[in-house]
N, C-alpha and C positions, 0 to 999 in steps of 0.2 A: 359181371360184364358191364353193368351200369357205371361202375367207377372208371372202368377203362375208357368208355365213350365220353364220360365227363372230363377225363384227363385230355382226351384228344380235342374236345371243344375248347378247353382252356389253352392248350398249346396253340391252337389256331387263332384264337382271339387275342392271345398275348404276343403273337408274332405276325403282324400284318403282311410281312413279305410272303407268307404262305398263300395269301389271297391275291395280293396285288403285284408281287415281284415277277420279274422275268423268269421264264422257265427254260431249262436246258436239259435234255435227256443225255445221260452219260453212258449208261449200260442198259441195253435192252436184249439180253441173250437168254434163250431158254426161258426159265422161270425165274430170272434175276432181273431186277430193275433198280436203277439208280438215276435219280434226277436232282437237279439243284434248283432252288428258288432264290433269287438274289435281287437286290437293289443297291443303291449307293451306300446304304448303312448296314445291311445284314446279308448273310449267305447261310442257307440251310440246305443240307443234303438229306434226302429221303431215300432209304434203301430198304429193298425187300428181298428175301431169299425164300422162294417157294419150291426150291429144288428138294429132292429127297435126302440130301446130305448137307452138312455145313459147307459154306463157301467163304473164301477170302475176297475182300473187296479192296481196291486201291483208290483212294480219294485223289482227285486231280491236283490237290495242293496239300502241303504239309501245314500243321498247326496244331492247336489244341481245341478240341471240340467237346461239347457237352451233349450227351444223348438225352433229349428232352423227355423220352419215355421213361427212363429210370434214373436220371441224374448222374449217371456214370461219366467219366471223362475218357476220352480217346485222344492219345497223343500221337503225332506223326501223320502218316497217311495210309496206314494199313488197319483193317478191321475184319474180323471173322464173325460171320453171323451163322447161328445155328439154323437147321432146317425150319421152315414155316415161321420165320421171325423177321422183324424189321427194326429199323432205327431212324430216328430224326435227329440229325447232328447239326448243331448250331455252332459256328466258329466263334470262339471267344476272342474278344479284343484284348 
C-alpha cells in the first residue's frame, strides 16, 4: 500500500495541473466519476469506477493517453474500467 501512495504523490508532484489546473466534471452517474484537470499546457482525465461491474467510459476527445497509474497507453476515446478501479490519463502531445 505504501508504494501505491508513494506513486500517487509522485504523479501529483510531477503534474502541477492536478493541483492548479481548471477542473471540469464530465461523468457523475451512480458510482462512476470522470473529471478533467487542464491548463494551457496539459490535460489529465481522472476516472473512477466503483460500480459492482466493469464499465465503459468515453472520453470527450480522441487522442493517445498514458495511464499514469500503470504506464499503459489508451488510444482513441474509449476505455473500459474494471469494478473498483481507476485511471489517471494524461494526453500525450
